[in-house]
C-alpha positions, 0 to 999 in steps of 0.5 A: 472552486469546486472540489474537482478543480481543486484536486486537479490543482492540488495534482498539478502542485505535487506531480510538479515538486521535485523528489526530495527522498534520499533516492531521488526517484520512485522505487523501480518495483513501483514505477509502473503502478505509480504512473499508471495511478497518476495517470488516472483523473481519479488519483496522484500519488504523494509517496511510495516505498517499494519495501526494504531490509535495514540494519540500523546502526549497521555492523559497527553497532555490533562492535560498539560499547554503547550501540544497539543494532536492529534488523528491519524489514519494512514493507510497501507503502503507498500514499495516494490523494483521491479525487473523492471519497468514492474513488478511495474505496474503490482503491482501498478495496482492491489493495485489501483484497491483494493482501495489504491488510492494513490499509486506510483511507483518511478525510481531511477537513479540506475535503483532501481524501488520502489512501495509505496502502500498507501491510502488516507482514514487517519485521524488527528484531533487535541484535545488540544492546549497548554493543553487546550482541543479544543473539548468535551469528547463526540466528541473524543468518535465519532473520536475513533469510526470513526478511529475504522471504518476506520481500519476495511476498512483498513483491507479489502482493506489489504485483497482484495489487497492480495486475487487480487495479488495472482490471477494476479501472477498466471495469469502472471505464467500461460502466462509465461509458455504458450506463446500462451496464453500470445500473446492472453491474453496480460496482460500488465499495462493498465491506467484507461480506460483499467482496467474498461474494465477488470473489466467488463470481470471478473477481481478479483474486484467484483462488491460489492468491487466496491461498497465499493470504490465508496465513496473514493477520485476520484484519478487520476488512471493514473500511477504515476512515480517519477524520483530521480535526484540524485543516489539512 
């Protein structure tokens, strides 16, 4: 079986399975994004989370003598299996430019190419230890406000990623339909230096979005690929 046929088989098998997550369905904030990816021949999603704020062990842990409580914000995460490495590279570039600086590609021994869309703006703060509150209630309120702000930024990045992805996929479709355009505007995956040049020529990242990302961690924007040593 060739790679493309095998990919199609994996896609049918994955999308036909029941959703075994606790919620049992895709988060509302990423439904359209997930549907868009799954409608494309090049991709299918294997898991997603739109982001969440958790109080691990909850208020009960603050009162118990042996309990620990932690406030945690988990940003958006998305796992996408891609038909081939080139498809993953395009999606990876969109993710990086949209603010998901911790995204990476994993290539399995059997040829499965997975892209993980992740960011670096999570939050995890211990509040109590063995039932003893380690911070003031005022500080807890402050942390909740910070977590809510991070959630709002998280939603903006998801929207930015979806909008940029639609733009890039439309461009890819046009170049595939018109070979001459494809030769003139080679849209292959590029590294950081080339992406900076593309931004100057009107890529889907606007000046306003660039300013929002200026305060992000200065991560290495080069491609991050891991090869599994075992069958995957």
